[in-house]
C-alpha atoms as an extended CHARMM CRD file, in Angstrom:
* protein
*
       103  EXT
         1         1  MET       CA             47.1210000000      114.8210000000      177.3950000000  PROA      1               0.0000000000
         2         2  ASN       CA             46.3900000000      117.6610000000      179.7770000000  PROA      2               0.0000000000
         3         3  ARG       CA             48.4810000000      120.8060000000      179.7860000000  PROA      3               0.0000000000
         4         4  PRO       CA             50.3670000000      120.3840000000      183.0990000000  PROA      4               0.0000000000
         5         5  VAL       CA             51.5660000000      116.9030000000      182.1390000000  PROA      5               0.0000000000
         6         6  ALA       CA             52.5270000000      118.0750000000      178.6390000000  PROA      6               0.0000000000
         7         7  PHE       CA             54.3610000000      121.0610000000      180.1330000000  PROA      7               0.0000000000
         8         8  LEU       CA             56.2650000000      118.8240000000      182.5380000000  PROA      8               0.0000000000
         9         9  LEU       CA             57.1700000000      116.3030000000      179.8340000000  PROA      9               0.0000000000
        10        10  LEU       CA             58.2860000000      119.0260000000      177.4290000000  PROA      10              0.0000000000
        11        11  SER       CA             60.3630000000      120.7290000000      180.1230000000  PROA      11              0.0000000000
        12        12  LEU       CA             62.1000000000      117.6230000000      181.4540000000  PROA      12              0.0000000000
        13        13  GLY       CA             62.2730000000      115.7870000000      178.1310000000  PROA      13              0.0000000000
        14        14  GLY       CA             63.6310000000      118.9030000000      176.4880000000  PROA      14              0.0000000000
        15        15  GLY       CA             66.4600000000      119.0960000000      178.9800000000  PROA      15              0.0000000000
        16        16  PHE       CA             67.5580000000      115.5530000000      178.2090000000  PROA      16              0.0000000000
        17        17  ALA       CA             66.9770000000      116.0400000000      174.4810000000  PROA      17              0.0000000000
        18        18  GLY       CA             69.1390000000      119.1680000000      174.6490000000  PROA      18              0.0000000000
        19        19  LEU       CA             71.9400000000      117.1980000000      176.2840000000  PROA      19              0.0000000000
        20        20  MET       CA             71.6990000000      114.4740000000      173.6330000000  PROA      20              0.0000000000
        21        21  TRP       CA             71.6690000000      117.0920000000      170.8550000000  PROA      21              0.0000000000
        22        22  TRP       CA             74.7550000000      118.7840000000      172.3130000000  PROA      22              0.0000000000
        23        23  CYS       CA             76.5450000000      115.4160000000      172.6220000000  PROA      23              0.0000000000
        24        24  LEU       CA             75.7310000000      114.5720000000      168.9850000000  PROA      24              0.0000000000
        25        25  VAL       CA             77.0170000000      117.9140000000      167.7020000000  PROA      25              0.0000000000
        26        26  ASP       CA             80.0630000000      117.6640000000      169.9690000000  PROA      26              0.0000000000
        27        27  PHE       CA             80.8130000000      114.1760000000      168.6620000000  PROA      27              0.0000000000
        28        28  ILE       CA             80.6410000000      115.4260000000      165.0710000000  PROA      28              0.0000000000
        29        29  VAL       CA             82.8940000000      118.3900000000      165.8440000000  PROA      29              0.0000000000
        30        30  VAL       CA             85.5120000000      116.3720000000      167.7500000000  PROA      30              0.0000000000
        31        31  ARG       CA             85.5140000000      113.0910000000      165.8030000000  PROA      31              0.0000000000
        32        32  VAL       CA             84.2950000000      113.8360000000      162.2680000000  PROA      32              0.0000000000
        33        33  LEU       CA             85.5270000000      117.3380000000      161.4610000000  PROA      33              0.0000000000
        34        34  PRO       CA             89.2170000000      118.2330000000      161.6860000000  PROA      34              0.0000000000
        35        35  TYR       CA             89.5080000000      119.1720000000      165.3600000000  PROA      35              0.0000000000
        36        36  PRO       CA             90.1990000000      121.9140000000      166.5500000000  PROA      36              0.0000000000
        37        37  ASP       CA             90.3450000000      123.7650000000      163.2070000000  PROA      37              0.0000000000
        38        38  TYR       CA             86.5640000000      123.6560000000      162.6630000000  PROA      38              0.0000000000
        39        39  VAL       CA             85.4940000000      123.7620000000      166.2930000000  PROA      39              0.0000000000
        40        40  HSD       CA             82.9380000000      126.5640000000      165.7880000000  PROA      40              0.0000000000
        41        41  GLU       CA             81.5400000000      125.4810000000      162.4220000000  PROA      41              0.0000000000
        42        42  LEU       CA             78.4300000000      123.8500000000      163.9030000000  PROA      42              0.0000000000
        43        43  ASP       CA             77.6530000000      126.3060000000      166.7020000000  PROA      43              0.0000000000
        44        44  TRP       CA             74.5070000000      127.3620000000      164.8740000000  PROA      44              0.0000000000
        45        45  LEU       CA             73.1020000000      123.8600000000      165.4150000000  PROA      45              0.0000000000
        46        46  ILE       CA             73.3790000000      124.3030000000      169.1730000000  PROA      46              0.0000000000
        47        47  ALA       CA             71.6180000000      127.6670000000      168.9530000000  PROA      47              0.0000000000
        48        48  ALA       CA             68.8640000000      126.1820000000      166.7840000000  PROA      48              0.0000000000
        49        49  PHE       CA             67.7840000000      123.6860000000      169.4630000000  PROA      49              0.0000000000
        50        50  PRO       CA             65.6280000000      126.0790000000      171.5380000000  PROA      50              0.0000000000
        51        51  ALA       CA             63.8700000000      127.3450000000      168.4020000000  PROA      51              0.0000000000
        52        52  GLY       CA             63.0510000000      123.8140000000      167.3000000000  PROA      52              0.0000000000
        53        53  TRP       CA             61.9070000000      122.8390000000      170.7890000000  PROA      53              0.0000000000
        54        54  PHE       CA             59.6850000000      125.9460000000      170.9580000000  PROA      54              0.0000000000
        55        55  LEU       CA             58.0050000000      124.9430000000      167.6950000000  PROA      55              0.0000000000
        56        56  LEU       CA             57.4520000000      121.4080000000      168.9840000000  PROA      56              0.0000000000
        57        57  ALA       CA             55.9570000000      122.7560000000      172.2260000000  PROA      57              0.0000000000
        58        58  LEU       CA             53.7870000000      125.1760000000      170.2700000000  PROA      58              0.0000000000
        59        59  TYR       CA             52.4690000000      122.2310000000      168.2690000000  PROA      59              0.0000000000
        60        60  VAL       CA             51.7100000000      120.2800000000      171.4550000000  PROA      60              0.0000000000
        61        61  PHE       CA             49.7700000000      123.2310000000      172.9120000000  PROA      61              0.0000000000
        62        62  ARG       CA             47.9990000000      124.0500000000      169.6390000000  PROA      62              0.0000000000
        63        63  THR       CA             44.5350000000      123.4130000000      171.1330000000  PROA      63              0.0000000000
        64        64  SER       CA             44.9840000000      126.2330000000      173.6740000000  PROA      64              0.0000000000
        65        65  SER       CA             44.3880000000      129.8630000000      172.8570000000  PROA      65              0.0000000000
        66        66  ILE       CA             47.2800000000      131.4330000000      170.9730000000  PROA      66              0.0000000000
        67        67  VAL       CA             48.4110000000      133.5120000000      173.9760000000  PROA      67              0.0000000000
        68        68  HSD       CA             48.3830000000      130.4960000000      176.2990000000  PROA      68              0.0000000000
        69        69  ALA       CA             50.0590000000      128.2940000000      173.6940000000  PROA      69              0.0000000000
        70        70  ILE       CA             52.9060000000      130.7840000000      173.2060000000  PROA      70              0.0000000000
        71        71  ALA       CA             53.3310000000      131.3080000000      176.9610000000  PROA      71              0.0000000000
        72        72  LEU       CA             53.3480000000      127.5770000000      177.7250000000  PROA      72              0.0000000000
        73        73  ALA       CA             55.7000000000      126.8210000000      174.8230000000  PROA      73              0.0000000000
        74        74  ALA       CA             58.0750000000      129.6190000000      175.8440000000  PROA      74              0.0000000000
        75        75  GLY       CA             58.0620000000      128.5120000000      179.4790000000  PROA      75              0.0000000000
        76        76  ALA       CA             58.7180000000      124.8840000000      178.6000000000  PROA      76              0.0000000000
        77        77  THR       CA             61.5110000000      125.9260000000      176.2200000000  PROA      77              0.0000000000
        78        78  VAL       CA             63.2150000000      128.1260000000      178.8230000000  PROA      78              0.0000000000
        79        79  ILE       CA             63.0540000000      125.4010000000      181.4740000000  PROA      79              0.0000000000
        80        80  ALA       CA             64.2790000000      122.7760000000      178.9930000000  PROA      80              0.0000000000
        81        81  SER       CA             67.1640000000      125.0020000000      177.8800000000  PROA      81              0.0000000000
        82        82  LEU       CA             68.2620000000      125.7130000000      181.4560000000  PROA      82              0.0000000000
        83        83  LEU       CA             68.0380000000      122.0330000000      182.3700000000  PROA      83              0.0000000000
        84        84  ALA       CA             70.0220000000      121.1070000000      179.2500000000  PROA      84              0.0000000000
        85        85  LEU       CA             72.6690000000      123.6770000000      180.1480000000  PROA      85              0.0000000000
        86        86  GLY       CA             72.9710000000      122.2470000000      183.6480000000  PROA      86              0.0000000000
        87        87  LEU       CA             73.2320000000      118.7080000000      182.2870000000  PROA      87              0.0000000000
        88        88  ILE       CA             75.8790000000      119.7890000000      179.7860000000  PROA      88              0.0000000000
        89        89  PHE       CA             77.9490000000      121.2830000000      182.6180000000  PROA      89              0.0000000000
        90        90  ALA       CA             77.4370000000      118.1710000000      184.7690000000  PROA      90              0.0000000000
        91        91  VAL       CA             77.8210000000      115.4130000000      182.1610000000  PROA      91              0.0000000000
        92        92  GLY       CA             78.6590000000      116.9230000000      178.7880000000  PROA      92              0.0000000000
        93        93  PHE       CA             82.1300000000      118.1560000000      179.6010000000  PROA      93              0.0000000000
        94        94  GLY       CA             83.1430000000      114.6660000000      180.7200000000  PROA      94              0.0000000000
        95        95  PHE       CA             81.7720000000      113.3140000000      177.4390000000  PROA      95              0.0000000000
        96        96  HSD       CA             83.7360000000      115.9580000000      175.5250000000  PROA      96              0.0000000000
        97        97  LEU       CA             86.9840000000      115.1440000000      177.3290000000  PROA      97              0.0000000000
        98        98  SER       CA             86.5060000000      111.3860000000      176.9670000000  PROA      98              0.0000000000
        99        99  MET       CA             86.5210000000      111.7690000000      173.1690000000  PROA      99              0.0000000000
       100       100  GLY       CA             89.7610000000      113.6930000000      173.2050000000  PROA      100             0.0000000000
       101       101  GLY       CA             88.2960000000      117.1720000000      173.1630000000  PROA      101             0.0000000000
       102       102  GLN       CA             89.9790000000      120.0670000000      174.9360000000  PROA      102             0.0000000000
       103       103  LEU       CA             88.4150000000      122.8070000000      177.0310000000  PROA      103             0.0000000000
């Protein structure tokens, strides 16, 4: 796979994967844990997503030079994180409220 296609797939796929990750963690917090007492217990999982996505992108770009691999992985991770944030604002809050969560 060439680098522009991989970059595009990592950026767009990462945005949707970030939304799905947030929805999974939100479901666990609202439905599994005593809500709202433990609402911030799994916040570290949300913060870990960009780090994990960066490592995945770094693996995908492993055949490039180290400087290019880091730059491409960081760029794809930033775009994916911003897209995920936008999707969470657009769709995720409705998901949160539909499960009985409160803002």
